[in-house]
C-alpha positions in Angstrom: 8.0 1.8 -0.7 11.8 1.6 -0.6 13.9 0.8 -3.7 16.8 -0.2 -1.5 14.8 -3.1 -0.2 13.8 -4.2 -3.7 17.4 -4.0 -4.8 18.3 -6.3 -1.8 15.6 -8.8 -3.0 17.1 -8.6 -6.6 20.6 -9.1 -5.2 19.5 -12.2 -3.4 17.9 -13.5 -6.6 21.1 -12.8 -8.5 23.2 -14.7 -5.9 20.7 -17.6 -5.5 21.9 -21.0 -6.5 18.5 -22.6 -6.2 16.6 -20.5 -8.7 16.6 -16.8 -9.8 14.3 -15.4 -7.0 14.9 -13.4 -3.9 12.7 -11.7 -1.2 13.0 -9.6 1.9 10.5 -8.8 4.6 10.6 -5.4 6.2 9.1 -4.1 9.5 9.4 -0.5 10.5 12.2 0.2 8.0 14.3 -2.8 9.0 14.8 -6.1 7.2 13.6 -8.9 9.4 13.6 -11.8 6.9 15.7 -12.6 3.8 15.2 -15.4 1.4 16.6 -16.7 -1.9 15.2 -19.6 -3.8 16.5 -22.9 -2.5 14.3 -25.4 -4.5 17.1 -27.1 -6.4 19.8 -26.9 -3.7 17.5 -28.5 -1.0 15.3 -30.6 -3.2 12.3 -28.9 -1.6 9.7 -27.6 -4.1 8.3 -25.3 -1.3 11.7 -23.6 -0.7 10.8 -20.4 -2.6 12.4 -17.1 -1.7 9.2 -15.7 -0.2 8.6 -18.8 2.0 12.2 -18.7 3.2 11.9 -15.0 4.1 8.6 -15.6 5.9 10.1 -18.4 8.0 13.1 -16.2 8.9 10.9 -13.2 9.8 8.6 -15.3 11.9 11.7 -16.7 13.8 13.2 -13.2 14.2 10.0 -11.7 15.4 8.8 -14.8 17.4 5.4 -14.8 15.8 3.4 -16.5 13.1 1.6 -13.3 12.1 3.6 -10.7 10.2 1.2 -7.8 10.6 3.0 -4.5 10.1 5.4 -6.1 7.6 5.8 -5.7 3.9 7.5 -8.0 1.4 9.8 -7.1 -1.5 10.0 -9.9 -4.0 12.1 -10.0 -7.2 9.1 -11.5 -9.0 5.3 -11.5 -8.5 4.6 -14.3 -6.0 3.5 -17.7 -7.3 0.1 -19.0 -6.0 1.8 -20.9 -3.1 3.8 -17.9 -2.0 0.9 -15.6 -2.4 -1.2 -17.8 -0.2 1.6 -18.0 2.3 1.8 -14.2 2.3 -1.9 -14.0 3.1 -1.6 -16.7 5.8 1.3 -14.7 7.4 -0.9 -11.5 7.3 1.7 -9.3 5.6 0.4 -5.8 4.9 1.8 -5.1 1.4 3.6 -6.8 -1.5 6.1 -5.1 -3.8 7.4 -7.1 -6.7 9.7 -6.5 -9.7 9.1 -9.1 -12.4 5.6 -10.3 -13.3 4.3 -13.9 -13.4 4.3 -13.5 -17.2 8.1 -12.8 -17.0 8.5 -16.0 -14.9 6.5 -17.9 -17.5 8.8 -16.6 -20.2 11.8 -18.0 -18.2 10.1 -21.4 -18.2 8.5 -21.3 -14.7 5.0 -22.7 -14.1 3.4 -19.8 -12.2 0.9 -18.9 -14.9 -0.2 -22.5 -15.3 -0.8 -22.8 -11.6 -2.7 -19.5 -11.5 -5.0 -20.9 -14.3 -5.4 -24.3 -12.7 -6.4 -22.8 -9.3 -9.1 -20.8 -10.9 -10.8 -24.0 -12.2 -13.2 -26.1 -10.2 -11.7 -29.3 -8.7 -13.3 -31.4 -11.5 -11.7 -29.3 -14.3 -8.1 -29.4 -13.0 -5.5 -31.5 -14.6 -4.5 -33.0 -11.3 -7.3 -35.4 -10.2 -8.8 -34.8 -6.8 -11.1 -37.2 -4.9 -12.7 -36.6 -1.5 -12.6 -39.4 1.0 -13.7 -40.0 4.7 -15.3 -36.6 5.3 -17.5 -37.8 8.1 -14.4 -39.2 10.0 -12.5 -36.0 9.5 -15.4 -33.9 10.7 -14.9 -35.2 14.2 -11.5 -33.5 14.3 -13.1 -30.2 13.4 -15.7 -30.6 16.1 -13.1 -31.5 18.7 -11.0 -28.4 17.7 -14.1 -26.1 17.9 -14.8 -27.4 21.4 -11.2 -27.0 22.6 -11.1 -24.1 25.1 -7.4 -23.3 24.8 -7.1 -23.3 21.0 -5.1 -20.6 19.3 -6.8 -19.3 16.2 -4.7 -18.3 13.2 
């Protein structure tokens, strides 16, 4: 745990023009990825600070797995960012503000956390499954592929 890294994430949040969030990814005491929220400046709803930092760290380290890294975020990650952190295999998350703090600022994090805990049938966004049998052939082909790279 290093407060200087958290202060850098907070600095990035303060300077962000796309939303008040920042994040840094650290490996072996060195920042390998920085991100500030770019949602409104890029018209990309996935351009959260954590996602930008993950993308930069993966480029810098030339890998899609960030084992041995930790992330410092100015706010508790939203469900999308939290899932991305899991997919990237980061070791540890440090955060400053909570998702309740984000909700108090008018962000939807808490709503998304609640929605994702519901079954598909209970969510406000309708979901409908189609063409499962057709799609299963892709999974079978992938499983049979001898040179696949598992992630």
